[in-house]
Steps between C-alpha positions, in 0.01 A plus 500: 500500500630841398590729793281797585620825355562763763526871410681706757532883445808704550496716805543869416703760693189699611356175656825439686494858639138479604484153658847520648585203733148355467561430132706194576229364732226557238719331230561207739133445559431517124775242439342282771165526343649429156645178649164402630352546156772291353407221743173471303706388199636213706150407625395490137778272372261203511243678270510534130505878531593779737265748658729799474625631169703780638511763769671824582545727799547867542567768764292812466684808380517803716324729248207268487488476887516886525203540261293238681564632846417857397183383330406328833586817697809368672850638544767345275756304700607135549313415821171655352557280196534190709200573720248621242611329176492119474630465135850643535617140435316286246510166306293421186445127434377398157346157449333308216148417633229667708502222756872556559442852628316370803723205577789751498306722721447223750879423491574857611242470784663198646855652511638530856541844634274652234137622540251625228385839601294580196373324175349640185375260251484684168469158325151423619421871531684689230544875491272693273772537236546121482805473731528149651756377761513368850654736757613432855674703762720289722632592851837348570668458851811711426609808673600783257635752744446617863155644406363232271492136615306350207550494136240496230500360141253511216452176303324506163404173338366481141484292194713545188217668311410726798861611521527571132180713516618687813841578343328654194254689709784636722689621195198688353401642840829691531528600139380846427317651204358174368261532210161325524559428870131435568490233227823346638348475845193318355721271293709415806188413702379278221838326475501451880158329481607275208822405674315417820269271299806331348653451847175328615507277187864413555424409866209279385730320242761435773235365734393259226858390438544452883180284518323764724212519256354166387253611236603484134580819319 
């Protein structure tokens, strides 16, 4: 079985300056979580396929943190970030089938020293624009500094098609002066619905192959 592809971003100088000594702690916890995800690959060795196609992690950039804190009405500093923002560290996991999203979710829930603080299921309940993904906020037993004794991390789990759609939507969202923007939004929503239907069909086919559905096609 081919190994999972892991995408790790380069740490920029402004991130090193903002996070200071806590950066190494955050990176360590992201590496630990990455190792936990890789354990899924070993658990899947006896199967004909793997649940995870690839995953990547990121540490939120200071400019994004500043904008978000100011929008929420908070002062911009490191402790305020740790106390009021729960997505400064994040991992996105991409899998093949809808069912895998929830088995991966359960895997995170059973990790030692980790608690799920919040969940948003945009797969079953998509956003109005068609966005689909499963989001979790994890609380981790790790002291960051003398004022913050818990770390938080956002986990996003989505299928390949959901990830492709979200990537395109993200590019268009931050591109200025787009012609026919209303039509593009409508087309994106239509594509999201069609891709969701395809995900359901693919899941059904897999269930037939696995013998979970006994009726003939």
